[in-house]
N, C-alpha and C positions, 0 to 999 in steps of 0.2 A: 590672785588677779591673772587675768588672761596673759599668755605668754604674747610676746609681739611677734610680729611677722615681718621680714624685708621683702619686698617685691621688686623685681625689676623687669620691665616690661620691653620688649624689643619688637620691631615688625618683621614680618618674614612671609613671602608669597602673600602678602594683601592680609595677613590675619594676625592675630595677636599671640605671641608666642610667650610664655611664661615661663620665667626661672625663678624658682624660688626657694629659699631657703628659711627654715624656722630657727628662730633665735631663742634658745633655751634661756631662762633665768639661773641656770647653773643648779636647777635641781635635776632629779631622775625622770626617765620618760615614764608615763602614766602604766600602771599595770595594767594588764589585759585580764578581764574577768568581773563577774556581777558578785559583790560581796554577798555572804550568806545571810548575812541580818540586814534586812531593808532599812531599818531603823537608822543605820549607820550612814545611809546616804542622803545626801542633800546636795543642794545647789540648783542652779536654773539651765535649762537645755534650750539653746536657740535651733529652731528646728525648721528647716528649710525645706518644704514641699512644692509641690507643682500640681498642674491641673491632671489629673491622671483617670481618663476616661469622664464620665459623670462626677467623680469625686474632684470637685473643682472648688469646694468652699471650706475656709477654716470651720465653719460651723459642723460639718461632718467630724472632724475631727476631736470636737471636744468631749462627746460622751467616751470616747477613746483614752482621751488624757485623763478623765475624770476615773475610770477603770483603773489606770496604770497607777493613780495617786492614791487608790485606796490601799495599795501595797507600799507605795513609795511616798507618804504624806509630806515628806519634807523636800520633796522635789518639784521645780515650778517649771512646766514645759511650755515655752512661748513659740506657737505654732504661725510660722510665716508663710503666707502662698504667694510664691513668686511666679513669675511668668518664664515659658519655654524660649519666648522670644528675648533674643540677647543674654541668654544665661550665664553663658562663660564669660561674657564682659561683666556681668554683674557680681559675678562670683570674684572675677580679678580685683574689681575696684573694692569689694569687701576684704579681700586679702590685702591688697595694697594699703587700706586705710588700718589694717591691724584689728579688724573686727569679723572675721569669717564665722559663719554659723559652727555649731558644735556638731550637728547632724544634719547631712544633706544627702537629698536623693540624686545618686548618680546612675548613669548607663556605663556600658563596658569602656567605651573608649576614655573615658575621664580617670578611670583608675591609674593607668601607667602614668598621665601626665603629672598627677600630684603624687601618688607614691614613690615615684621616681625621685621628687624632690623630699622625700621622709616627711611629708606634710599629714599621712594618713595614720591611723592607729590599727595596728593589725588585729585581725579579729578570729584568728584560728582558734583561740581558747574563749572564745565569748560563750560559745554552746558546746554541749557534750554531745548533740544529735545532729552534727552536720550530715552525717551519713544518709539522714531522711531526705535531704536535697537531692534535686536532680544534678547528676555529675556537670552537666551543662549550664545551669545555674552558677555553681560554685567556679567552675574554670572561668567564665567570663568575667570574674571579678576577682580573679588571682594574679598578681604580678610578682614573677621572680620567685615562685614557691609560696607565696604569702597571701591570705586571703584579707582582702580589704572592705568588701562589701558583703551585707548581709541582705539575701534576694528577697525582695517582696512580690516580684511579678515576673512572669515571662509572656512573651509574645514570640508567636511563631506565624509566618507568611503560610497562608493556607494553600495547599496544592489542590488544583481543582480543573474540572472540565464543563462545558456548556453542553447540555443534552442535547440541544438541537443541532449543534455542530457535529456532534458525534453521530446522531442519525443521519444529517446530511451527506456527510463522507464516508459512513459505513464503518467506522473505526471505534476502537476501545480508548479509555482514557490512558495515555503511556504513563510508564512507571519507571523507565529505561531511556537512555540515551537512545538506542537500537530502535524500541517501539517509536521515539518520538521522532526520528528519522524516517521511518518506515512510514508514519502517519501524514509526512509534511506533501507529498504528491496528491494524494486523494483530497484532503482538505483544501488545498489550492484548487483543483478541479471543481470542488463543490462550491468556489467562491468565498471561502472563507481565510482565515489565517491560522498557522499552525501555534503560536504563542506570540509574545511580545517581548521585545527588549529595551530597556530605557537606558537610554546612553546619558543621561542627564542625573539620574538618581545615584545615591552612594554605590560604590563598586561592591560592598557589604552586600547587596541585594541582586546585583546584576554580575558582572564579570566573576567575582571571587567564588560565587557559589559554584560555576562551573569549573573553575580551577580546582575547588576543594572535592567536587564529584570527579574529577580526573586522577585525583590523588596527590593534586600540587599544593604547595603553600605559597603564601605571599612573600614571605620573609626566610630565611635560613634559620634553623633551630636556635642558633646562638643571637639572632636579630640583628646581626652584623651587616648583611647584604641582601639584596633582592634574590628571590628564587623562583618568581613567576614567568620567568622567561626560560624555564626547563621546559622538556617534552610536554609535561603535563599542560601547563599552562598554552604552549601552542596548539596541543589539541583543544583545548577549550576554546580558544579564540577561534580556530578554524571551523569548529561546529557553529559558532554564532555567526562567522562570516557565510557559511554555507546557506544559513537561514536567510540571511540579508540577501545575498546573490540568487537564492531561487524565489524571493519574495515571499516568503513562507511569515513573514514578520511584516509590520507596517514601518514605513521608513521614517514617518514622522518622529516617534518618541525618540528614536536613536538621537536626535539632535535637539529636539523640544521638549520641554516641559509641559506636558499636558494637563489640564484638569482632567480627573480621574473619569467624571461625567460625559465628558467629549470623545473618551478614548474609545478605540475599537473594542475593546474587552468589556465597557461598560453597556456598550450597544449590542452586545451578543454575537459578535463577529468572530471570536478567537476560541479555538479549542481549548488549549492547555494554558493555564497559568500558574507560576510557581511564585509564592511570595506574596499573595494580596492578602489584604486586610478583610478578613471573613463579614464583620458588620457593615463595612464600608461597600464591600463588593454587593451584600444582600440588601443593602438599601436602595439599590438600582435595578438589581437583576432579580426575579423570582427565585428564592431559595428552590424551588421545585425543579428548576433548570440547572441546578447546579449538583454536580457529582464530586464530592471530595475524595482524595486518595492519599496514599503514602507519597512521602518524598521522594523525588526524583533520584536515581541513582545511576553510576556508571561503575567505577572501580570503587566509590564510596558512595554511601546515602548520606545526602545533607539537605537539611531545611534551613532557611534563613530567618533569622529573627531577632530578638533582643531581650535583654533582661534589665529590670530596674532594681536598685538595691539602695540600702542605707550606708552611708560610710562617716566616719567619725574624724573629724580632724584633730590631730595630737596635740593642737593649739588649746583645746579647750580646758576652761579652768575647772570644769566639772567632771572630770574622765569618768567617774564610778557611776554619776547620775545618767551621763549620755549612753554609757554602755548598757544600763539598767533599761532604758528606753529603747535602745534598738533590740534589746533580746526581747522585750515586750513585743515589739513590731514584727519580730520574726517567728513569733509561736504559732504553732499550728491553728490555734483558734483565730487569733486576729487576722491572719493571712485568709482563712478560710472566708472570713466576713468579707473582707476587702475583695475577693476575687468574686465572692457572690453577687457583690454591688457593682463592681467596677468593670467585668466582664472579660479581664486579663485571665490568662492562664496561671497555675499554680507553680512555685518553684519548689514545692514540697511534695515528695513521692507518697506522702502519708496521708494525705488530704484527697479523698476518693468520694465519688458519688456526686461530683459536682457536674453538672450541665447534663443529666442523665435524660432530660427530655428534650436534648437537642444534640442528636449524634454527630452533626456536622462540627459542632465544636468539640464534642468529647472526644471525636477521632485525633483532632491536633494534641490532646494531652499524651495520647499512645504515642506520639513521635517526639515527644519533648527532647529526649536526650540525643536526638539526630541535629539539633539546632547549632549553628555556628553563627556569632554574632560579629566577629570582624577580628581585626589584626589587635593584637595586644602589645602595642608599642606607643612611647610618649608623641611620636609624629605621625601617628596612623592618618589622621586626616590630611595632613600633608601629603602623605604618600598618595591617598587616593587623587588628590587634585594634581600631582605629578602623572600617575598613570593614564588618568581619563583621556586627556586629548590623543594620546598614542592608540588606545582604542577606537577613539573617534575616526583617526585615520585609517585604521586598518578596516573598519566597516564603511565608511564613507567614499574613501579615497582609492580603496583597494590595495593599500600597502601590504606586503609580505607580513604574515603573523609573526614570523620569527624576528624580523627585523623590527616591526614594531615594538615588540615586547623588550628588545635589546636595547633599543634607544631609550625606553622608558625605565629598563632597569639600570641603565648607567645614572640616570638623572636621581634615582632613589639612592643608590650606592652613596652619589655625591651629598645628598640630602643627610643621609645617615652620618656618613663621615664629618659633617660639618659639628655634629653634636648636638 
């Protein structure tokens, strides 16, 4: 029988904060690892997935379920296609009702939230070939030195330049902060923008990437306090301020969330873009006018992106069946099929030859180990909400970078201290 779950939901900063405790029925925690004898594995696996690119139907999964059941005939996989809209609320509701899924698709920021409450099954021993996966894919699914997600896909924001702007300004596509700064005046004189800075998007894809390139971190190593207000954070924010003050970036995206099609980037008026979704960009801009390049670097080289992975709730009543299913989903053969059809990037290094006919996509694979996905902390989203208005004040109101970051750090420290 499925072990029950207690959930207490409170409100903080306008969002639901989950405090969860798994209540065992007196039994031992499930053992991790797939049994050698498939005939000994049985049960039902409730599998929550989401629209992943063009893979947005339960029907896509059916032949793969059937292939899995050839080896595990006594395991039933119930595929449930969920919506990304309000997905956290849907999961909270399921947990509160004592009916969470067995296997679920998670992005990195979900891992600390649920692992911190001892609700996820550790997966370190699920496979013996984790070394075939990109380090960045595993790191993004690891909390307190334990792996809680089996990577399915990686996303990497493309680093690219527009050839028309390069030609008009007489500059090359920058790969360092120094080259980016040097190109600014020429690009402006030619009537274009150097880059864009989105003040309304997640900090994972905006301020944090500059902080990481400067060699800084959002939090201290033990995650007990803010670290982004150190000299690296100040240097990063001052670079962004410099671009704003010199009008090297369009001002509207700093405070207004634009539709991509309406952005200066989509209109071909921006030299350099760091973190763009390549298929989306190429749906608006002629691919022939795009030059892809390696991730930007300063002290560190960093690419923004994300990872999608499968996690197992340790409340499952069929732990062996759930692990067998996740083991199947993390095999090279399955991932290669999924990546080929979905257009994402592979989390496994041993998958080769994909996108050989599309060098712009293939180049992204070469840089996957530079991907940083965010801050691994149960309050990662709340931390972003605390920091963002202070960044806005520095960029739009001219507040001193150190003062803005110190004020944000004080609030983050208080947030973390509240537990």
